[in-house]
C-alpha positions as CSV (number, residue, x, y, z in Angstrom):
1,M,111.9,154.6,206.2
2,K,113.8,152.0,207.6
3,N,113.2,149.4,205.0
4,E,115.0,152.1,202.5
5,M,117.7,152.5,204.7
6,M,118.7,148.9,204.5
7,I,118.2,148.4,201.0
8,G,120.6,151.4,200.5
9,I,123.0,149.8,203.0
10,V,122.7,146.3,201.1
11,D,123.2,147.8,197.6
12,K,126.3,149.7,199.1
13,L,127.4,146.3,200.4
14,V,126.6,144.5,197.1
15,R,128.6,147.1,195.0
16,H,131.4,146.8,197.8
17,L,131.5,143.1,197.0
18,E,131.4,143.6,193.2
19,S,134.4,145.9,193.4
20,L,136.4,143.1,195.1
21,R,135.4,140.8,192.3
22,I,134.8,138.0,195.2
23,A,132.9,135.9,192.4
24,E,135.8,135.8,189.9
25,Y,138.0,134.6,192.8
26,M,135.6,131.9,194.1
27,E,134.9,130.7,190.4
28,L,138.8,130.3,190.3
29,L,139.2,128.4,193.5
30,Q,136.9,126.0,191.9
31,H,139.1,125.3,189.1
32,P,142.3,124.2,190.9
33,T,143.9,123.4,187.4
34,R,143.5,127.0,186.2
35,L,144.5,128.2,189.6
36,I,147.8,126.2,189.1
37,L,148.3,127.5,185.6
38,T,147.9,131.3,186.4
39,N,150.3,131.0,189.5
40,L,152.9,129.1,187.4
41,V,152.7,131.5,184.7
42,G,152.8,134.5,186.9
43,G,155.8,132.9,188.9
44,M,157.6,132.3,185.6
45,A,157.1,136.0,184.4
46,R,158.7,137.1,187.6
47,G,161.4,134.8,187.7
48,L,162.3,135.8,184.2
49,G,161.8,139.7,184.7
50,I,164.3,139.3,187.6
51,A,166.7,137.6,185.6
52,I,166.9,140.5,183.0
53,G,166.9,143.1,185.9
54,A,169.8,141.8,187.4
55,T,171.6,141.2,183.7
56,V,171.0,144.9,183.1
57,V,172.1,146.1,186.7
58,F,175.3,143.7,186.4
59,A,175.8,145.0,182.8
60,V,175.8,148.9,183.8
61,V,177.6,148.1,186.7
62,L,180.7,146.5,184.9
63,S,180.5,149.1,182.1
64,F,180.8,151.9,184.8
65,L,183.7,149.8,186.2
66,H,185.3,149.7,183.2
67,Q,184.9,153.4,182.8
68,L,187.0,153.9,186.2
69,I,189.8,151.4,185.1
70,L,189.9,153.6,181.6
71,L,190.6,156.8,184.1
72,N,193.8,155.0,185.6
73,I,192.9,156.3,189.1
74,P,195.9,155.3,191.1
75,G,194.6,152.7,193.8
76,I,191.2,152.4,192.3
77,G,192.2,151.3,188.8
78,G,194.4,148.3,189.5
79,F,191.9,147.2,192.4
80,I,188.9,147.7,189.7
81,A,191.0,145.4,186.9
82,E,191.6,142.9,189.8
83,I,187.9,142.5,190.3
84,M,187.1,142.5,186.5
85,H,189.5,139.9,185.9
86,I,188.5,137.6,188.7
87,V,185.0,138.0,187.1
88,E,186.5,137.1,183.6
89,L,187.6,134.3,185.0
90,K,184.9,132.8,186.6
91,N,182.9,133.6,183.5
92,G,185.4,131.4,181.6
93,K,186.2,134.4,178.9
94,F,189.8,134.3,179.9
């Protein structure tokens, strides 16, 4: 009875360790070139995603600011126009 209980616990532990994919992780650690390449590609993908996301957010904000200028709200329109002028000067468009 006690042996069956121990076998059940060991089986449960084995299933849990297999679900954590420890063997694949250990294999990856034994191949440092593959580990470095995997991390390099992952880092480049994250960097590219951040750059694209920031560009999209910045474009949406500029579009929103442009729409505010077109509304010609007193006080706000001139301030936003000045900000957009500074941004265009920095980007070399003007």
